[in-house]
C-alpha positions as CSV (number, residue, x, y, z in Angstrom):
1,M,29.7,-2.4,12.2
2,L,27.1,-3.2,14.9
3,S,24.9,-5.1,12.5
4,Y,27.8,-7.2,11.2
5,K,28.9,-8.1,14.8
6,L,25.4,-9.0,15.8
7,E,25.0,-11.3,12.8
8,Q,28.2,-13.1,13.6
9,R,26.9,-13.9,17.0
10,G,23.4,-14.8,16.0
11,G,21.9,-11.4,17.0
12,R,19.7,-9.1,15.1
13,L,19.7,-5.3,14.7
14,I,16.3,-3.7,14.9
15,K,16.2,0.0,13.8
16,V,14.0,2.3,15.8
17,D,13.2,5.9,15.3
18,P,14.6,7.7,18.4
19,I,12.5,10.8,18.1
20,N,10.9,11.7,21.4
21,T,12.0,8.5,23.1
22,S,13.5,10.5,26.0
23,R,10.4,12.7,26.2
24,T,7.8,9.9,26.3
25,C,6.6,8.7,29.7
26,P,7.0,4.9,30.0
27,R,4.2,4.8,32.5
28,C,1.4,6.9,30.9
29,G,2.6,7.5,27.4
30,L,2.5,11.3,27.5
31,V,4.9,12.9,25.0
32,S,6.0,16.4,25.9
33,A,9.2,18.5,25.9
34,E,8.1,19.6,29.4
35,N,8.8,16.0,30.6
36,R,12.5,16.7,30.2
37,K,13.4,20.1,31.6
38,T,17.0,19.1,32.2
39,Q,19.5,16.9,30.3
40,A,19.6,14.2,33.1
41,T,16.1,14.2,34.7
42,F,12.8,13.0,33.4
43,A,9.7,14.1,35.2
44,C,6.3,13.4,33.6
45,I,3.9,16.4,33.8
46,G,1.0,14.0,33.4
47,C,1.4,11.2,35.9
48,G,4.4,12.4,38.0
49,Y,6.7,9.5,37.0
50,R,10.4,10.4,37.6
51,S,13.6,8.8,36.5
52,N,16.9,9.3,34.7
53,A,16.3,10.6,31.2
54,D,18.7,8.1,29.6
55,E,16.9,5.3,31.3
56,V,13.5,6.5,30.1
57,G,14.9,6.7,26.5
58,A,16.3,3.2,26.8
59,I,13.0,1.8,28.0
60,N,11.1,3.4,25.1
61,V,13.7,2.3,22.5
62,L,13.5,-1.3,23.8
63,R,9.6,-1.2,23.7
64,A,9.7,0.1,20.1
65,G,12.2,-2.6,19.1
66,R,10.1,-5.3,20.6
67,A,7.0,-3.9,18.8
68,R,8.8,-3.9,15.5
69,L,10.1,-7.5,16.1
70,A,6.7,-8.8,17.0
71,C,5.3,-7.2,13.8
72,A,8.0,-8.7,11.7
73,M,7.4,-12.1,13.1
74,S,3.6,-11.9,12.5
75,G,4.0,-10.4,9.0
76,A,2.5,-7.0,9.9
77,V,4.2,-3.9,8.6
78,R,4.9,-1.1,11.2
79,P,6.7,2.2,10.8
80,L,10.0,2.8,12.6
81,S,8.0,4.7,15.2
82,A,6.0,1.6,16.3
83,G,5.8,1.3,20.0
84,T,6.9,4.9,20.7
85,R,3.4,6.4,21.0
86,R,4.3,9.3,18.7
87,D,0.6,9.6,17.9
88,R,0.2,11.2,21.4
89,L,2.8,14.0,20.6
90,Q,1.9,17.3,22.3
91,H,3.5,20.5,21.2
């Protein structure tokens, strides 16, 4: 439904893999479950960045979407995780 509505209005839906988007620090890129000890609060154990967890997730989804769009415009092929820094995943 969202894709249909966006197309009607000249928009575009860009699919992004949401895995770890609320556990990834938008400042330093550290991915850790420890960054999100509560449902509402994000606190990076690497650089100390603090914010609302939903806001952090939204920032990371937006970055990933922009990375996918840039790759699509340049002809490059990127996975759904592009821009999410999943390569830095720490267990």
